[in-house]
N, C-alpha and C positions, 0 to 999 in steps of 0.2 A: 286395509289392514284388519286382521282378524281381531286385534285387541279392541277395536272400536265397534265390532259387530255385537248386536244384542241377540243372545241365543233364544231367550224366552220372551216373546212380545207381551205376555200377560204378567210378567214379573215387575214389581214396583221397586225402583232403585236397587237392583241387584248388586251393582258394583259398589254403591255407597254402603249397603249393608255388610258387604264382604270386608270393606275397609274397616268399618266399625268393629266387626268381629275380630279382625286381626289386631286392631289397637287395644282390644280388651273391653270394649263397651258392649258386652254381651252377657249371656247367662253362664258362660263357662268360668268357673272359679279360677282355673289356672291362668286364663288370659286376663281376668279381672286383676289378678295379682301383678301381671305385667304392666297394666295401665297404672295401678296404684304405685307400683315401684318407680316407674318413670316420673310420675307426678312428684313423689317424694324426692327424687333425684334433682328435679328442677328447683324445688324449694330449697334443698340443701346447697346446691351448687351456685344458685343465682340469688334467690330472694333473700335467704338469711344472710349471706356475705354482704349484700347491698345495704341491708338494714343495720347489721352489726358493725361492719368495718367502715361504712360511709364511703366518701369519695375524696379525691385530691382537692387541695385548697385552691380551686379555680372555679369561678361561677359558671362558665360554659361547660366544663366537665361535669359539674353537679347537675346542670340542666339535662345533659345527655344521659347521665346515669339514672336520674329520676324518671325521665321519659321511658327509658328501657324497662325500669322497674314497674311502671304503670302498665306497659304493654305486657310484660310477663305475667303479672298478676291477673290482668284481664283475660289472657289466654287460658291460664290455669283455672280460674274461677268459672268461666263459661263452659268449658269442656267437662268440669266436674258436675255442673248443673245438668248438662245433657246426659251424663252418665246416670244421674239420679232420676232422670225423666225418661229413660229409655222405654218404659212400658207404654207411654203415650205415643211415642214414635212408632212402636209396633202396632198400635191400634190404627194409626194413620195408614200404614202400609197394608193392614188387613182390609180396610175400607176401600182403598184404591184398587187392590187386586180383586176384591169382590165386584167392584164397578166394572173393571175390565172384562171379568168373566161374564158378567150379565150382558154386556154389550155384544160379545161374540155369541153367547147362548141364545139371545133374542133374535139373532139373525137380522139385525137392523140393516139399513141401506149401506151401500158401499162407502158413502162419504163419511158416515160416523165411524166405521171401522178404520178407514184410512186416517181419520183425525187422531184416533187413539194410537195407532201404530206409529204414525209420524212423530207425534208428540213424545211418545215413550222412547223412541230411538234418539231424538234430539236430546232429551233429558239424560239418557245414558252416555251419549257421546260427550256432551258438555261437562258432565261429571268427571269423566276420565281426563278431559283436557284440563280441567281445573286442578285435578290432582297432579298432573304433570307440571302445570304452571307453578304450584306451590313447591314442588320438588326443585324445580330450576331456580326459583327465587331464593330458597334457603341456601343453595349452593353459592350463588352470588354473594349473599349476605355473610356466609361463613368463610369462603375461600379467598375472596378478594383481599381482606386484610392479611391473610397468610401469605398470599403471593407477593404482596407489597413488602412484607417483612422479609421474606426470603430474598427478594431483589435487593433490598437495602443491605442486607447482611453480606451478600456476595460482592456487591459494589464496594462496601466498606473493607472486605477482606482483600480484594484485588488492588486497592489503593494503599494497603498496609497502614491504614489509619488506626491510631490507638484510641481515638475518642469513641466512646460508646454511643450507639444510636438507640433511639427509643423505638421499640417495636409497635406496630400497629395492631391493636386488639379488636376483636369483633364485638366487644362489649366493654363499657367502662365499668371496671370492677376491681376492687382490692380483694385478691383471691387468697384468702387464708394464709396471709404472711409471705407468699411467694413473690419473687421479684420477676413478674411476668413481662415487664417492659424492657428489661436489660439482660436477663439471663435466658439464653436460648432454650435450655433444658426445661426451665420452669415455664417458659412460654409454650413449649410443646405440650406439657402436661395440662396447662390451662386450656388450650385450644381443643385438646381431645376431650376433656370433661365438658367444656362448654358446647363443643360440637354435638354431643348427645342431647343436650338441652335444646339446641337449635333445631334439631330434627324432631324432637318431641313437640316443640312449639309449632313447627311447620305442619306436622300431622294434626295437631289440635286445631290449627287455623283451617286446614283443608276440611277436616271432618265437620267442624261447625258450619262452614260454608255449605257443605253438602247437605247437612241436616236442615239448614234454612232453605236452600234452593230447591231440592227435589220435592219435598212435601208442598211448598208454596206453589210451584208450577203444576203439580198434580191437582191441587185445589182449584187453581185457575182453569185447568182443563175440565174439571167436573162442572164448574159453573158455565163454561162455554158450551159444553154438551147439552146442559139443560136449556140454555138460550136457543141453540140451533134446533133442538127437538120441539121447543115451544113454537118455533116458526112453522113447523110442519104439522102442528096439532089440528089445524082446521081442515086438513085433508082427510082426517079420520072421522068416523061417526059411530054412533051407538056404542056397543060394548067395547069395541077397540079403542074408541076415544076415551072412555072412562078408564079403561085399564092403562092407557098411556099416561093419563093425568095422575093416576096412582103411582105409576113408576117414576114420574117426574118429581112428585112430592118426595118420594123416598130418596131419589138421587140428590135432590136439593138438600134434604136433611143430612145426608152423608157428607156433603160439602161443608155444611155448617158445623157438623160434629168434628170434622178435620180441622177446621179453623179454631175450634175450642181446644183441641188437643195441642195444636201448634202454639196457641197462646200460653198454655200451661208450660210448654217446653222453653220458649224463648222470651217470655215477658220480662223476667229479671235480667237475663243477658242483654236485652235491648237497652235497659237503663245503663248497664255497665258499658255498653257500646257507645252510647252518647257521651257519657262522662270520660271515658278513655279517649275517644276521638278528639274531644275538645282539648283535653290536657296534652295529648301526644302531638296534635297538629300545631298548637300554639307554641309549645316548648321546642319542637324540632325545627320549626321555621325560624325561631329565634336563634337557635344554635347554628343552623346552617347559614343564616344571614351574617352572623359574626365570625364563623370559622368555615369557610368554604375550602376545606382541605381534605386529605385522604381519609381522615376519620369520619368525614361527613357522608361518604359513600354508603356505608351501612345504614346510617340514619335515613338517607334519601330513599333507599329501598324500602325501609320500614314505613316511611311516610306515604309512599306510593301505594303499598299494599293496604294499609289501613284506610286510606281515603277511598280507594277503589272498592274495598269491601263494603264500607258504609253506604257509598252511593248505590252499589248493586242491591243491597238489602232494601234501601228505600225505594228503588226503582221497581223491584219485585213486588213489594207490599202495595205499592201504588196501583200496579196492574191487578193485583188481587181485589182491591176495593172497587176498581172500575168494573171488573167482571161480575162482582156481586151485585152491583147496581144494574148491570146489563140484563140480569134476570127479570127484574121488575119492568124494565123498558120493554123486554121481549113479550111480557104478558100484556102490557098496554097496547103495543103496536101490531102484534102478530096473531092475536087470538080474540074472537068475540066471546070472551069468557062469560059474559053476563047472559048469553043465550044458551049456555050449556045447562045440563041438568044440575039440580040443587047441590048434590054431593060434589060434583066437579067444581061448581062455583065456590063452595066453601074451601075446597082444597086449594084452588088457585088464589083465593083471596088471602089465605094464610101465607102462601108463597109470596104474594105481592107485598104483604105486610113485612115479611122478613127481608124481602129483597130491597125494600126502602131503607133498612137499617144498614149503616156502614159496617162492613166486615173487613177485618185486616189484622195485622200484627201491631200490638201496642207496646210501649215501654211501661210495663207494670200498670196499665190502665190510665197512665198520665197523659199520653199522647199517642197518636198513630205514627208509625214510621212511614214516611212518604217523602216524595221529592221536596215538598215544601219544608218539611222538618229538616231535611239535609241542608237546604239553603240557610235555614235559621241557625243550625249548628255551626256552619262555616262562618257566618257572621259573628256568632259568639266567640269562636276561636280567634278570629281576627281581632276582636275587641280586647280579648285577654292578651293576645300577642302585643298589641299597642301599649297596653298598660305595663306589661313586663319590660318592654323595650325602654319605656320612659323612666322606670324605677330601678333598673338593674345596670 
């Protein structure tokens, strides 16, 4: 399919940048107003009614409503942070594209060019697949309650029953005084307004995932290129060897700079990710355990996507840390750096020093996001669930 083809092999996350531009996270003031308008719409349609009007007098419905509120606030806050940090993302893209250009301009061996082309194509393809996945997930989340409600309505009409049925809503919400659970017209207004919010939330979810995934994999690629080129350093000699050492130092520094920019973008969102994941996982499991009904389907979808996203982030950042350590190992194992000229020794010793320091994405410098952290977060969520189960 042409949709999955990458037209420019030297371009860094072209599809992701295009989506960010369409969503309004760009320099265009007109499109920025689109993003800000949709953000305000989400606040007015969901956040404010949930805070002001509260929920029905049932503990399970309150749990569902509060977990949805946490999820919504989480999505809004982190995409706004990305919007404010777009300049750092642009710097990462510039560094990556500069690296790709250097690889091709230097006329390196076929293996290095193939590594860059293959990795860039996979990143672009997976980015597009992820966007499709988010679009499909929001449709399930939005339309399954509507289809259930329509089915119940026609069954009730065919039986000529006078008893009113309670419609299934895609969100637990007291919507500005409308009787959305018994009045079909009010229900249609509610689902239309909330549908816009759901698509905004899905777009925010997809965009944040792309902002995390693409730069992280590009940084991993840069560190991997450094390691592979270090393995071949001993084949060179004289001026060519010194020039290669200088290029490797610059390339490694570019990777470290990208890590710094990524940290500026996602440090605070990672704290929000941990807090939101713990609250949403514990509360949703509690609700689904007590009420495995039609209303639980939307929550189950929400639970799956939040868990999958958190695990993916931790898995990616674990790989990033491993690749940063691999640079130091490559210097130890693949080069007789102590036999090189003094200038090259100093350069490689600095790379060795930096390579021994763990690099990765942290939650506001408190902890690294990795698989171990994911396991601890799941354990914490289960502990909170047990405590809520015993006291509610």
